[in-house]
N, C-alpha and C positions, 0 to 999 in steps of 0.2 A: 525645633518647636516642641515644646513641652505638652503633655496633655490637655491642661487648661487651655491655651493658647489654641490648640487644635480645635477642641470643642467649641471655643468661643468663634473661630472662624467657620464652622459649620453652622452655627447658629445665625451668624451674619448672612451666610450664604442662602437659607431655609428662609429668613426675614425678607432678603431681596426677592426672592423667587414668589413669596407670598405677595409683597407689595406690587409687583410685577402684574401679577395675575388679577388682582383686584382692581389696579388701575387700567387694564384690559378691559375687563367686564364693564366698568364704569364708562370707558372711552368710547365702548361700543354700545350700551344702552343709551347714552345721553343723548344722540342725534335722534331717534325716534321718540325719545321721551319729550324732547322739545318740539318736535314735528306736531305729536298728538297731545301737546300742552298737559303732561303729566300722567295721562290716562291712554298708556298703549294698548292697543287691542290684543285679545288673546292670540288670535292667530299670529301677531307679530311676535309676542312674547314667546310662544312655541317656537318660532323660526329662529329667534336670537338664541335659544336654549340649543337647539339643533346645531345651529351654524359654529356656534362657539364651542361645541362638545362639551357643554356644561350639566350638572345635574338639572334635572327638570325643576323649574322654580326659581332658578338662580336669577334669571332676568327680571322676574316679578319682583324680588326682593331687593335687587337694584333699583328698581322703579320707585318701590316703596321709600328706599332710604333717600332717592332724590327728591322725592316728594317732601320729606321732612328734615332735610340738611341743606339749608341755604349755602352754608360756606362750601359744601362739597360742590355744588352747582356752580357758585362762583369761580372756584378751581376750574372746573371744567370748561368755563365760558372764556377763561383766560387762555386756556390751552388751546381750545379751539379757534381763539382770534390769533393767537401767536401763530398757530400753523397756516391760517388763512393768509396772514400777512405774508409769511415766508413762502407759500405757494405763489401767491401774486407777484412776489418779487423773481420768483424763478420763471415765470411766464414772462415777465418783462424783460428778463435778460436776453 
């Protein structure tokens, strides 16, 4: 593998890691965001930051993004609907 291919591979790995981290943050914040209809209480935001071992304010920024990004919310709704279906199938088996 030449240097250019190695550099591209490292970039792909970093991007995959960042994408995974962002997906994890939004998948963690979405359930309380939905429960509290877009306004997560400060205590819950702090718990999310501590529980996720994220910098302070990460959960708040994720909540704010969910409040303004309908497409992201729809993607998360689809994710959780598919997960619930899969979990329901496993429970019936």
